[in-house]
Backbone as numpy.savetxt, mean C-alpha at the origin, in Angstrom:
# Nx Ny Nz CAx CAy CAz Cx Cy Cz
-4.25 -17.45 -20.75 -5.10 -16.26 -20.75 -4.21 -15.02 -20.75
-4.51 -14.10 -21.63 -3.77 -12.85 -21.72 -4.35 -11.85 -20.72
-3.51 -11.45 -19.79 -3.94 -10.54 -18.73 -4.51 -9.24 -19.28
-3.85 -8.68 -20.29 -4.32 -7.41 -20.85 -5.62 -7.55 -21.62
-5.85 -8.70 -22.23 -7.13 -8.88 -22.91 -8.26 -8.89 -21.89
-8.05 -9.58 -20.78 -9.07 -9.64 -19.73 -9.26 -8.27 -19.09
-8.15 -7.66 -18.67 -8.24 -6.37 -17.97 -8.55 -5.20 -18.92
-8.51 -5.46 -20.20 -8.87 -4.42 -21.16 -10.36 -4.11 -21.14
-11.15 -5.09 -20.72 -12.60 -4.89 -20.70 -13.25 -5.17 -19.34
-12.56 -5.91 -18.51 -13.11 -6.27 -17.20 -12.18 -5.78 -16.10
-12.67 -5.15 -15.11 -14.04 -4.69 -14.95 -14.36 -3.59 -15.97
-15.63 -3.34 -16.16 -16.06 -2.33 -17.14 -15.49 -0.97 -16.75
-15.39 -0.05 -17.71 -14.91 1.29 -17.38 -15.71 1.96 -16.26
-17.03 1.74 -16.24 -17.85 2.33 -15.19 -17.49 1.75 -13.82
-17.36 0.44 -13.74 -17.01 -0.21 -12.48 -15.59 0.20 -12.06
-14.70 0.31 -13.02 -13.33 0.73 -12.72 -13.30 2.12 -12.10
-14.08 3.03 -12.65 -14.14 4.39 -12.09 -14.77 4.38 -10.70
-15.77 3.52 -10.49 -16.36 3.39 -9.15 -15.35 2.84 -8.15
-14.56 1.87 -8.58 -13.50 1.32 -7.72 -12.48 2.41 -7.36
-12.15 3.23 -8.35 -11.21 4.33 -8.13 -11.76 5.31 -7.09
-13.00 5.71 -7.27 -13.63 6.64 -6.34 -13.79 6.02 -4.95
-14.25 4.78 -4.90 -14.42 4.10 -3.61 -13.07 3.95 -2.91
-12.03 3.66 -3.67 -10.69 3.55 -3.09 -10.24 4.85 -2.45
-10.51 5.96 -3.13 -10.13 7.27 -2.59 -10.89 7.56 -1.30
-12.21 7.36 -1.33 -13.03 7.66 -0.15 -12.62 6.76 1.02
-12.47 5.47 0.76 -12.09 4.54 1.80 -10.69 4.84 2.35
-9.78 5.26 1.46 -8.44 5.64 1.91 -8.50 6.81 2.88
-9.26 7.83 2.54 -9.37 9.01 3.40 -9.97 8.66 4.76
-11.03 7.87 4.74 -11.70 7.49 6.00 -10.78 6.62 6.86
-10.22 5.59 6.26 -9.37 4.67 7.04 -8.10 5.36 7.53
-7.55 6.26 6.72 -6.34 6.98 7.13 -6.63 7.90 8.31
-7.80 8.52 8.29 -8.18 9.40 9.41 -8.32 8.59 10.70
-8.95 7.42 10.61 -9.11 6.57 11.79 -7.75 6.09 12.29
-6.91 5.60 11.36 -5.57 5.15 11.75 -4.78 6.28 12.38
-4.85 7.46 11.78 -4.12 8.61 12.31 -4.53 8.94 13.72
-5.82 8.86 14.00 -6.32 9.13 15.34 -5.68 8.18 16.35
-5.68 6.89 16.02 -5.12 5.91 16.95 -3.59 5.96 17.02
-2.95 6.22 15.89 -1.49 6.37 15.93 -1.10 7.56 16.81
-1.80 8.67 16.67 -1.51 9.82 17.51 -1.75 9.49 18.98
-2.80 8.74 19.27 -3.10 8.35 20.64 -2.12 7.35 21.21
-1.32 6.74 20.35 -0.34 5.74 20.83 0.91 6.39 21.41
1.14 7.64 21.04 2.36 8.30 21.50 3.59 7.92 20.70
3.40 7.19 19.61 4.53 6.78 18.78 5.08 7.99 18.02
6.36 8.24 18.19 7.00 9.37 17.50 8.03 8.88 16.48
8.11 7.59 16.28 9.07 7.02 15.34 8.62 7.26 13.91
9.51 7.73 13.05 9.12 7.87 11.63 8.71 6.50 11.06
7.60 6.50 10.32 7.03 5.26 9.82 8.03 4.44 9.01
8.70 5.06 8.06 9.64 4.30 7.22 10.81 3.76 8.03
11.25 4.51 9.02 12.35 4.05 9.87 11.94 2.77 10.59
10.75 2.75 11.11 10.25 1.58 11.82 10.03 0.42 10.85
9.36 0.69 9.74 9.01 -0.39 8.81 10.23 -1.02 8.15
11.26 -0.22 7.91 12.43 -0.71 7.19 13.65 -0.86 8.08
13.43 -1.04 9.37 14.56 -1.14 10.31 15.29 -2.47 10.21
14.60 -3.55 9.89 15.18 -4.90 9.87 15.87 -5.20 11.21
15.38 -4.59 12.28 16.11 -4.65 13.54 15.16 -4.84 14.72
15.25 -6.00 15.36 14.37 -6.27 16.49 14.63 -5.34 17.66
15.88 -4.94 17.88 16.19 -4.05 19.00 15.57 -2.67 18.77
15.57 -2.23 17.54 14.96 -0.93 17.24 13.45 -0.98 17.52
12.80 -2.05 17.07 11.36 -2.18 17.32 11.06 -2.29 18.81
11.89 -3.02 19.53 11.69 -3.13 20.99 11.82 -1.76 21.65
12.79 -0.98 21.19 12.95 0.38 21.73 11.70 1.22 21.41
11.26 1.15 20.15 10.05 1.89 19.75 8.88 1.48 20.63
8.68 0.19 20.81 7.57 -0.28 21.63 7.70 0.14 23.08
8.93 0.20 23.59 9.12 0.63 24.99 8.67 2.08 25.16
8.91 2.90 24.15 8.44 4.29 24.21 6.92 4.37 24.15
6.33 3.54 23.30 4.86 3.50 23.18 4.24 3.02 24.50
4.83 1.99 25.09 4.33 1.46 26.36 4.45 2.52 27.45
5.60 3.22 27.48 5.80 4.27 28.49 4.76 5.39 28.33
4.33 5.63 27.09 3.31 6.66 26.84 1.90 6.13 27.09
1.79 4.84 27.39 0.48 4.24 27.64 -0.34 4.02 26.39
0.33 3.88 25.25 -0.39 3.84 23.99 -0.34 2.54 23.23
0.08 1.44 23.88 0.22 0.19 23.14 -1.10 -0.28 22.53
-2.20 -0.17 23.26 -3.49 -0.62 22.72 -3.91 0.25 21.54
-3.68 1.55 21.63 -3.98 2.43 20.49 -3.13 2.06 19.28
-1.87 1.73 19.51 -0.98 1.33 18.42 -1.49 0.05 17.77
-1.93 -0.90 18.59 -2.47 -2.17 18.09 -3.75 -1.91 17.27
-4.59 -1.03 17.75 -5.83 -0.70 17.03 -5.50 -0.04 15.68
-4.54 0.88 15.70 -4.14 1.54 14.45 -3.63 0.52 13.44
-2.82 -0.42 13.90 -2.29 -1.45 12.99 -3.42 -2.33 12.46
-4.44 -2.55 13.26 -5.59 -3.34 12.80 -6.40 -2.59 11.76
-6.60 -1.28 11.96 -7.33 -0.47 10.97 -6.54 -0.33 9.67
-5.25 -0.57 9.73 -4.42 -0.51 8.53 -4.91 -1.50 7.49
-5.55 -2.58 7.91 -6.08 -3.55 6.94 -7.15 -2.92 6.05
-7.95 -2.05 6.60 -8.94 -1.33 5.79 -8.23 -0.39 4.81
-7.16 0.24 5.27 -6.38 1.12 4.40 -5.75 0.31 3.25
-5.29 -0.90 3.56 -4.69 -1.75 2.52 -5.71 -2.09 1.44
-6.91 -2.44 1.85 -7.96 -2.74 0.88 -8.20 -1.51 0.00
-8.24 -0.34 0.63 -8.54 0.88 -0.12 -7.45 1.22 -1.12
-6.18 1.16 -0.70 -5.14 1.53 -1.66 -4.90 0.44 -2.69
-5.18 -0.82 -2.34 -5.10 -1.88 -3.34 -6.14 -1.69 -4.42
-7.36 -1.33 -4.00 -8.45 -1.06 -4.93 -8.12 0.17 -5.79
-7.63 1.23 -5.14 -7.28 2.46 -5.85 -6.17 2.20 -6.88
-5.11 1.51 -6.45 -3.98 1.25 -7.36 -4.41 0.40 -8.54
-5.25 -0.60 -8.29 -5.77 -1.46 -9.36 -6.53 -0.62 -10.38
-7.48 0.17 -9.89 -8.32 0.96 -10.79 -7.53 2.05 -11.50
-6.65 2.73 -10.79 -5.86 3.81 -11.41 -5.00 3.27 -12.55
-4.35 2.15 -12.33 -3.51 1.57 -13.38 -4.35 1.19 -14.60
-5.56 0.67 -14.38 -6.42 0.33 -15.51 -6.90 1.58 -16.25
-7.31 2.59 -15.50 -7.79 3.83 -16.14 -6.68 4.43 -17.00
-5.49 4.50 -16.47 -4.38 5.08 -17.23 -3.98 4.16 -18.38
-3.79 2.88 -18.09 -3.34 1.94 -19.12 -4.30 1.82 -20.29
-5.60 1.90 -20.02 -6.60 1.77 -21.08 -6.62 2.97 -22.02
-5.96 4.02 -21.69 -5.90 5.19 -22.57 -4.97 4.94 -23.76
-4.14 3.93 -23.67 -3.16 3.63 -24.71 -3.65 2.50 -25.60
-3.08 2.40 -26.78 -3.44 1.36 -27.74 -3.21 -0.03 -27.17
-3.93 -1.01 -27.74 -3.94 -2.36 -27.20 -2.59 -3.04 -27.10
-1.72 -2.87 -28.05 -0.45 -3.59 -28.02 0.72 -2.72 -27.57
0.42 -1.61 -26.91 1.51 -0.73 -26.48 2.10 -1.19 -25.14
3.34 -0.84 -24.95 4.01 -1.15 -23.68 3.32 -0.45 -22.52
2.84 0.79 -22.76 2.16 1.53 -21.70 0.93 0.79 -21.20
0.17 0.24 -22.13 -1.05 -0.50 -21.74 -0.68 -1.78 -21.00
0.32 -2.50 -21.50 0.75 -3.73 -20.84 1.27 -3.44 -19.43
1.97 -2.33 -19.29 2.46 -1.94 -17.96 1.27 -1.59 -17.05
0.25 -0.96 -17.61 -0.94 -0.65 -16.83 -1.60 -1.92 -16.30
-1.66 -2.94 -17.13 -2.23 -4.24 -16.69 -1.37 -4.85 -15.59
-0.06 -4.77 -15.76 0.84 -5.31 -14.75 0.68 -4.58 -13.42
0.65 -3.25 -13.46 0.53 -2.49 -12.22 -0.86 -2.61 -11.60
-1.86 -2.90 -12.43 -3.20 -3.16 -11.88 -3.16 -4.38 -10.95
-2.35 -5.35 -11.31 -2.21 -6.56 -10.49 -1.25 -6.30 -9.32
-0.19 -5.55 -9.57 0.81 -5.33 -8.53 0.32 -4.44 -7.39
-0.63 -3.55 -7.63 -1.17 -2.73 -6.55 -1.75 -3.60 -5.43
-2.65 -4.53 -5.76 -3.15 -5.44 -4.73 -2.06 -6.36 -4.15
-1.05 -6.70 -4.96 0.06 -7.51 -4.43 0.78 -6.71 -3.34
0.99 -5.42 -3.57 1.62 -4.56 -2.55 0.78 -4.56 -1.28
-0.53 -4.46 -1.43 -1.42 -4.47 -0.27 -1.34 -5.81 0.46
-1.20 -6.91 -0.26 -1.05 -8.22 0.37 0.27 -8.32 1.13
1.34 -7.75 0.57 2.61 -7.71 1.30 2.46 -6.89 2.57
1.73 -5.80 2.48 1.45 -4.96 3.65 0.67 -5.76 4.70
-0.25 -6.58 4.25 -1.05 -7.39 5.18 -0.16 -8.39 5.93
0.77 -9.02 5.23 1.69 -9.95 5.89 2.62 -9.17 6.82
3.09 -8.02 6.38 3.91 -7.16 7.24 3.17 -6.89 8.55
1.89 -6.55 8.46 1.11 -6.25 9.66 0.88 -7.47 10.54
0.83 -8.64 9.95 0.75 -9.86 10.77 1.96 -9.90 11.69
3.14 -9.62 11.14 4.34 -9.65 11.96 4.35 -8.52 12.99
3.83 -7.36 12.63 3.73 -6.28 13.62 2.84 -6.72 14.77
1.67 -7.25 14.43 0.74 -7.68 15.47 1.33 -8.82 16.32
2.10 -9.70 15.69 2.77 -10.75 16.46 3.78 -10.14 17.43
4.57 -9.17 16.98 5.56 -8.56 17.87 4.89 -7.86 19.04
3.69 -7.37 18.82 2.97 -6.67 19.89 2.43 -7.62 20.96
2.41 -8.93 20.68 1.97 -9.89 21.70 2.98 -9.98 22.83
4.24 -9.72 22.53 5.29 -9.69 23.56 6.35 -8.69 23.09
6.07 -7.39 23.25 6.91 -6.35 22.66 8.37 -6.33 23.11
8.67 -6.96 24.23 10.05 -6.94 24.72 10.84 -8.20 24.35
10.15 -9.29 24.00 10.86 -10.56 23.82 10.47 -11.32 22.56
9.89 -10.68 21.57 9.51 -11.40 20.36 10.77 -11.91 19.63
10.63 -12.97 18.83 11.78 -13.50 18.08 12.33 -12.46 17.08
13.64 -12.39 17.00 14.30 -11.39 16.16 13.89 -11.52 14.69
13.65 -12.73 14.22 13.34 -12.91 12.79 12.00 -12.28 12.42
11.11 -12.06 13.40 9.85 -11.40 13.11 10.09 -9.97 12.61
11.07 -9.30 13.19 11.39 -7.93 12.75 11.95 -7.95 11.33
12.77 -8.94 11.03 13.34 -9.06 9.69 12.24 -9.35 8.67
11.35 -10.28 9.00 10.25 -10.61 8.09 9.34 -9.40 7.89
9.02 -8.72 8.97 8.18 -7.52 8.90 8.79 -6.51 7.93
10.08 -6.25 8.07 10.74 -5.26 7.21 10.89 -5.75 5.77
11.09 -7.06 5.58 11.21 -7.59 4.22 9.92 -7.38 3.44
8.78 -7.68 4.07 7.51 -7.46 3.39 7.24 -5.96 3.17
7.66 -5.14 4.12 7.52 -3.69 3.96 8.37 -3.19 2.78
9.57 -3.73 2.64 10.45 -3.31 1.54 9.85 -3.67 0.19
9.28 -4.87 0.09 8.63 -5.26 -1.17 7.44 -4.35 -1.45
6.63 -4.11 -0.43 5.46 -3.23 -0.58 5.89 -1.85 -1.09
6.86 -1.24 -0.41 7.29 0.11 -0.79 7.91 0.15 -2.17
8.66 -0.88 -2.53 9.26 -0.93 -3.87 8.17 -0.95 -4.94
7.19 -1.83 -4.76 6.09 -1.91 -5.73 5.35 -0.57 -5.81
5.02 -0.01 -4.66 4.24 1.23 -4.65 5.01 2.39 -5.28
6.29 2.51 -4.99 7.06 3.62 -5.57 7.23 3.47 -7.08
7.46 2.24 -7.53 7.57 2.01 -8.98 6.21 2.26 -9.65
5.13 1.83 -9.02 3.78 2.04 -9.58 3.44 3.53 -9.66
3.78 4.27 -8.62 3.53 5.72 -8.64 4.35 6.39 -9.74
5.60 5.98 -9.86 6.45 6.52 -10.93 5.89 6.22 -12.30
5.43 4.97 -12.49 4.84 4.60 -13.78 3.59 5.44 -14.04
2.72 5.58 -13.05 1.47 6.33 -13.23 1.76 7.78 -13.62
2.74 8.38 -12.97 3.10 9.77 -13.30 3.68 9.85 -14.71
4.60 8.95 -15.05 5.22 8.97 -16.38 4.19 8.68 -17.47
3.33 7.69 -17.25 2.32 7.34 -18.25 1.33 8.49 -18.46
0.93 9.14 -17.38 0.00 10.26 -17.50 0.64 11.41 -18.27
1.87 11.74 -17.93 2.58 12.81 -18.65 2.75 12.46 -20.12
3.16 11.24 -20.41 3.35 10.83 -21.79 2.03 10.91 -22.56
0.96 10.46 -21.92 -0.35 10.52 -22.57 -0.74 11.97 -22.87
-0.60 12.85 -21.89 -1.01 14.25 -22.06 -0.12 15.00 -23.03
1.18 14.75 -22.98 2.12 15.53 -23.78 2.37 14.96 -25.17
2.15 13.66 -25.35 2.46 13.06 -26.64 1.21 12.46 -27.30
0.58 11.52 -26.65 -0.52 10.79 -27.26 -1.72 11.70 -27.54
-2.12 12.44 -26.55 -3.32 13.29 -26.71 -3.10 14.38 -27.76
-1.90 14.87 -27.87 -1.61 15.91 -28.87 -1.70 15.40 -30.30
-1.44 14.10 -30.46 -1.51 13.49 -31.79 -2.95 13.27 -32.24
-3.88 13.25 -31.31 -5.29 12.96 -31.64 -5.97 14.14 -32.25
């Protein structure tokens, strides 16, 4: 089965736009809820530093600060609401890549890349979900969790961030190319 042939028509353009809009709305709502609980946790660690630390001692230190601030339960709740955020950005990334990719001709590299990134957006969200499993596991015993949990957590975070950054770069480049080159030719 050719991925681009399937994703060229399914979901329909109307459903794709609804997925895009729903992804945006759900992202805003879930991010606001997560932000509320993250702020209530007292965590002052930069997100990327924590996610990409690959270091159990660093995470233990971060958790000790959160515990001292009395915010461990808020931190756990924020990490749990992150699953809603993952669904939203996976849906958004899927739909955005299809909307952009479908603007190009059927056999173009831009369209094929759009189909690929439509699939990779949800893959990034799945990596994020596994990353959060390890975060939630570390929170069961924040001072003595196995060191490899921190490594696994960061490995899945690294894959997630790599996919998302490349997808964002592609979306920006494809949109610019479409506006500056393709649309002008029409």
